[in-house]
C-alpha positions, 0 to 999 in steps of 0.5 A: 093419734096418742103420743108415747108420752101418754097425753095425746101429743105425738112426738115429732122428729124432723128429717132433712136429707142434705147435699152441699146446700149449707146456707139453705140448710141453715135457714131450714133448721132455723124455721124448724126450731121456731115451730110453735109445736115442739120438735123432739129431735132434728136429724140431718142425713148428709150425702157427703157434702163438701161445703162445710155443712158438718162444721156449720151444724157442729158450730151453730146447731149442736143439738142436731143429730148429724148422720153422714153417708160416705156417698150420695144416697139421695132420698134413701137418706129419708129411710136412714133418718126415719129408722133412726128417729124416736118420734111418732111422726116424721117431718120430712122436708128438703134442705131448701124448704122454710116452714111457716112457724105454725106449720107443724102444729096445724098438721098435728091437728089434722092427724088428731082428726082421723086415725086413718090419716098416714100422711099430711103434706103442706102447701108449697109456695115458691120462695121468691114469689109466694105463688103456690107450687102446683104443677099438676093443677090439682087444686083450685085457687079456692082450695089453695086458700081454704082450711080444708083437708083434701084427700089426694092420691099422693103427696109432695115430700117437702113439708110432709109429715108421715106416721112412723108406725105406717112407714114401719108397716109398709117397710119404708121406701124401696131401695131402687128409688133414688128421688122422684116417685118415693111419695107415690110408693109410700102412698100406694102401699099406705092407701092399699092398707086403708090409710088416707093421704091428705093435703092441708093448704093451711100449713105452708112451707116456702120452697126455693124451687126453680120453675126450671129444673136445675138438671133436666137430664138427671130429673128425666133419668130418675123419673123414668127409672122410678116411674116405670119401677113404680108401675111394675111393682104396684099396678096390675099388669094390664094397667101398668103396661098401658100407663108405661106407654103414657110415661114413654110419651112424656119422657120423649116430649121432655127429652125434646124440650130439654135436649136430654136424649142421652139421659133418655136412652140411659134411663130406658136401659137402666129401667129395663136392667133393674126391672127383674129385681123390682118384679121380684118384690112385686106387690100389686095393689087392689083395684079399689086402690088403683081407683084412688091412685088414679083419682087425680091425673098425674102423667096426663097432667105432666104432658098437657101442662108441661107442653102448655107451659113450654108453648107459653114460654116460646111465645113469651120470648122477646123478639130480637130487634 
């Protein structure tokens, strides 16, 4: 993909949503500035932090464009940052992600290999252990160590690069999406227009993600609403209904595991209340796109591996003497 500088080097804008993680954000910004491929601009969209983030940015990173929302808009910060950005490609990452110095350069080379690639996402490693983060078990150890470009039905938003022209073409992220599922929304629309979503494990980002959800009730709530709205907006009716029941099974098991029944019922209520608005924007994808989106298991992997990990955790608990 040729950049607007006319010499085939696409301009990159980094967009980081942030909320009350000043120290993590500092490390993330330092890693972006250390990239071997030049970053055109860095945009931090802050969700009304109260921990001194603005002051830290002004003092230590004066070149960063700081946009502050008056309230927490979560992943909609990506929409704001992407629409503000000047670059040809948007680098999106969490505020607790730390890119390897050559990560952006490696992803740029992947974009150059095929003009139909819309998204390239990096291998996420646990920050503390260096183990790959792959909760759905989509990739073999050999693939994780390879230099191959792997087609996938969706991506991990931390350490992902997205073509801005594609984001404009698909009209960015739907307003109802708070956090989880935004990657699947982008992927469904891009794949339906003939673009590829790819995973490139040679590009690496370390992620300060916990093996246990920081707030399982909140995670359940936004996964429920975003998941059901995703099906309602993009999937053919029959497939959407069948998969909605699979979702329900996962949500129920998750509630049992984490004792989040209050959030379970709240998620069901709000998903139903928001459904009419989602259906007004309904745009079902083609059967061929559904095949690609279903080429790797998502809900069934969450249920199976989530349950398996829970059982392992129970049996690994030390017995009290």
